C-alpha positions as CSV (number, residue, x, y, z in Angstrom):
1,A,99.5,247.4,189.2
2,I,97.0,247.8,192.0
3,E,98.4,250.1,194.6
4,H,97.6,252.4,197.6
5,L,94.3,250.7,198.4
6,G,95.1,251.0,202.1
7,A,94.2,254.7,201.7
8,T,90.5,253.6,201.3
9,R,90.5,252.5,204.9
10,D,88.1,249.7,204.0
11,L,85.2,252.2,203.6
12,F,83.8,250.9,200.3
13,D,81.6,248.1,199.2
14,T,82.5,248.6,195.5
15,I,85.8,249.7,193.8
16,D,85.9,250.5,190.1
17,F,89.2,249.7,188.3
18,C,87.8,249.8,184.8
19,D,89.9,250.8,181.8
20,N,93.3,250.8,183.5
21,R,96.4,248.8,182.6
22,I,96.2,246.1,185.2
23,V,97.8,242.9,184.1
24,R,97.5,240.7,187.3
25,L,94.9,240.8,190.0
26,E,97.0,241.0,193.1
27,N,98.4,243.2,195.9
28,F,95.2,243.8,197.8
29,P,95.5,245.0,201.4
30,R,92.9,243.8,204.0
31,L,89.5,245.0,202.8
32,L,86.8,243.0,204.5
33,R,84.0,245.3,203.5
34,L,84.7,245.1,199.8
35,S,82.1,242.9,198.0
36,S,82.2,244.1,194.4
37,L,85.1,244.6,192.0
38,L,84.7,246.2,188.6
39,L,87.7,245.4,186.3
40,S,86.4,245.7,182.8
41,G,88.8,246.9,180.0
42,N,92.1,246.0,181.6
43,S,94.7,243.5,180.4
44,I,94.3,241.0,183.3
45,E,95.8,237.6,182.5
46,S,96.2,236.0,185.9
47,I,94.9,236.1,189.5
48,D,96.8,235.8,192.8
49,A,94.3,233.5,194.6
50,K,96.2,233.6,197.9
51,N,96.2,237.4,198.1
52,L,92.5,237.7,197.3
53,F,91.4,234.9,199.6
54,K,93.3,236.3,202.5
55,N,92.6,240.0,202.1
56,V,89.3,240.4,200.2
57,P,87.3,237.3,201.2
58,N,83.8,238.8,200.8
59,I,83.7,239.4,197.1
60,T,80.3,238.4,195.7
61,N,80.4,240.3,192.4
62,L,83.4,240.2,190.0
63,V,83.3,241.9,186.6
64,L,86.2,241.0,184.4
65,T,84.7,241.8,181.0
66,N,87.2,242.4,178.1
67,N,90.4,241.2,179.7
68,R,93.0,238.6,178.6
69,I,92.2,235.6,180.8
70,G,92.8,232.6,178.6
71,G,93.5,229.6,180.8
72,L,90.8,227.5,182.5
73,H,93.1,227.2,185.5
74,E,92.4,230.8,186.2
75,I,88.8,229.8,186.8
76,G,90.2,227.7,189.6
77,H,92.1,230.6,191.0
78,I,88.9,232.7,191.0
79,A,87.1,229.7,192.8
80,D,89.9,229.5,195.4
81,S,89.9,233.2,196.1
82,C,86.2,234.1,196.0
83,K,84.3,231.6,198.1
84,K,81.2,233.8,198.2
85,L,81.1,234.7,194.6
86,E,77.6,235.0,193.1
87,F,78.0,237.1,190.0
88,L,80.9,236.6,187.6
89,T,81.4,238.2,184.2
90,L,84.2,237.0,181.9
91,T,82.7,238.1,178.5
92,G,85.3,239.2,176.1
93,N,88.1,237.0,177.5
94,P,89.7,234.2,175.5
95,V,88.8,231.7,178.1
96,T,85.1,231.9,177.2
97,R,85.9,230.3,173.8
98,R,87.4,227.2,175.5
99,Q,85.5,224.0,175.2
100,H,83.3,223.2,178.3
101,Y,84.0,226.7,179.7
102,R,80.6,227.4,181.1
103,L,80.1,223.9,182.6
104,Y,83.6,223.9,184.0
105,T,83.1,227.3,185.7
106,L,79.8,226.3,187.2
107,N,81.3,223.2,188.7
108,K,84.3,225.0,190.1
109,I,82.3,227.9,191.5
110,P,79.0,226.3,192.8
111,T,78.0,229.6,194.6
112,L,77.4,231.3,191.2
113,K,73.9,232.6,190.5
114,V,74.7,234.5,187.3
115,L,77.6,233.8,184.9
116,D,78.2,236.2,182.0
117,F,74.9,237.9,182.5
118,V,73.0,234.6,182.2
119,K,71.2,233.2,185.2
120,V,72.4,229.7,186.2
121,K,69.9,227.0,185.9
122,Q,69.7,223.8,188.0
123,S,69.9,221.7,184.8
124,E,73.3,223.4,184.0
125,R,74.6,222.6,187.5
126,D,73.6,218.9,187.1
127,K,75.2,218.8,183.7
128,A,78.4,220.4,185.1
129,K,78.6,217.7,187.8
130,R,78.2,214.9,185.3
131,L,81.0,216.4,183.1
132,A,83.3,216.6,186.1
133,M,82.7,212.9,187.0
134,S,83.1,211.7,183.5
135,A,86.3,210.5,181.6
136,A,86.1,213.6,179.5
137,G,86.0,215.7,182.6
138,A,89.1,213.9,184.1
139,A,91.0,214.4,180.8
140,L,90.0,218.1,180.8
141,E,91.2,218.5,184.4
142,G,94.5,216.9,183.5
143,D,95.1,219.3,180.6
144,I,94.3,222.2,182.9
145,Q,96.8,221.1,185.5
146,I,99.5,221.0,182.8
147,E,98.4,224.4,181.6
148,A,98.6,225.8,185.1
149,R,102.2,224.5,185.6
150,Q,103.3,226.0,182.3
151,D,101.7,229.3,183.2
152,A,103.4,229.3,186.6
153,V,106.8,228.9,184.9
154,K,106.1,231.9,182.6
155,L,104.9,234.0,185.5
156,K,108.0,233.2,187.5
157,S,110.2,234.3,184.6
158,K,108.5,237.7,184.5
159,T,108.9,238.3,188.2
160,F,110.8,241.4,189.2
161,N,113.5,241.5,191.9
162,P,112.3,242.6,195.4
163,G,111.7,246.3,195.6
164,E,112.4,246.9,191.9
165,G,110.6,250.0,190.6
166,K,109.5,251.1,194.0
167,S,110.7,254.2,195.9
168,A,112.7,253.7,199.1
169,K,109.7,254.9,201.1
170,E,107.2,252.4,199.5
171,S,109.7,249.5,199.8
172,F,110.3,250.5,203.5
173,V,106.6,250.2,204.3
174,V,106.0,246.8,202.6
175,S,109.3,244.9,202.7
176,F,110.4,244.9,206.3
177,S,109.3,243.8,209.7
178,K,108.8,246.2,212.6
179,E,112.1,245.2,214.1
180,Q,113.9,245.7,210.8
181,K,112.3,249.1,210.4
182,L,113.6,250.2,213.8
183,K,117.1,249.0,213.0
184,I,117.1,250.9,209.6
185,K,116.0,254.1,211.4
186,E,118.9,253.6,213.8
187,M,121.4,253.1,211.0
188,I,120.2,256.3,209.3
189,A,120.4,258.2,212.6
190,S,123.9,257.1,213.2
191,A,125.1,257.7,209.6
192,T,128.2,259.9,209.4
193,S,127.7,261.3,205.9
194,P,125.0,261.9,203.3
195,D,126.7,259.2,201.1
196,E,126.2,256.6,203.8
197,I,122.5,257.5,204.1
198,E,122.2,257.2,200.3
199,R,123.7,253.7,200.4
200,I,121.2,252.6,203.1
201,E,118.4,253.9,201.0
202,E,119.7,251.9,198.0
203,F,119.4,248.7,200.0
204,V,115.9,249.7,201.2
205,K,114.7,250.5,197.6
206,R,115.8,247.0,196.5
207,G,113.8,245.5,199.3
208,E,117.0,244.3,201.0
209,F,117.9,244.8,204.6
210,P,121.0,247.1,204.7
211,V,124.2,245.1,205.3
212,A,125.9,246.9,208.2
213,A,129.2,245.3,207.5
214,E,129.1,246.5,203.9
215,I,128.2,250.0,204.9
216,S,130.8,250.1,207.7
217,R,133.4,248.8,205.2
218,K,132.8,251.6,202.9
219,R,132.8,254.1,205.8
220,V,136.1,252.8,207.0
221,A,137.5,252.9,203.4
222,E,136.5,256.6,203.2
223,G,137.6,257.4,206.7
224,G,140.9,255.5,206.1
225,T,141.7,257.6,203.2
226,N,141.1,260.8,205.2
227,G,143.2,259.4,208.1
228,T,146.1,258.7,205.8
229,N,146.0,262.2,204.5
230,V,146.0,263.6,208.1
231,Q,148.9,261.4,209.0
232,A,150.9,262.4,206.0
233,N,150.3,266.1,206.7
234,G,151.5,265.5,210.3
235,E,154.7,263.9,209.1
236,N,155.3,266.8,206.7
237,K,154.9,269.3,209.5
238,R,157.3,267.4,211.7
239,S,159.9,267.1,208.9
240,R,159.8,270.9,208.4
241,T,160.4,271.4,212.1
């Protein structure tokens, strides 16, 4: 997964993620300066268009050589996320073997100047437009929409629970509003035992706001047990007297 890019402080035009184990292109913080992403040799299958469009809107060069992008609907996601894209490389991805791949891509991303290391010609653009307006183009688009829905279902089934796999610190940073963070800090400050702090941290790690009632219930349960012991000891002392 792509993480900790906030540490770059938006100081770079190009970031190289080649030869990692990235599966999905997502989780970008706000990086307005970034214009070139190098992502060859990963295992990328899908792209979070909303995240890229919102946080890295100035990408002009996207290198995705030798990944696992197989659906033409992902071309649409690239088009939706990179409105200024001029250079795109998908060589070595299964999608490049799909029928009408190049023409479909050129029609979806009209800003492209170079696709897969080959300069885009005006004659190709014209042919791509004719395909899009034809019956064959309409049928292709219909198939791609079905493919997109099926892929969305698969992606949803793979989704982890909020905060899963993160430390409490990481989840605290990304999962809560400013007001919630202040309340969590107050809960920790007023905790009466290390166990209570640990329970709060468990909520935070899962990406869930700590349920005060649940924490208080457990505190009372523990306190109640201690109170019962004190009372019993007091009664024993009185009985001896």
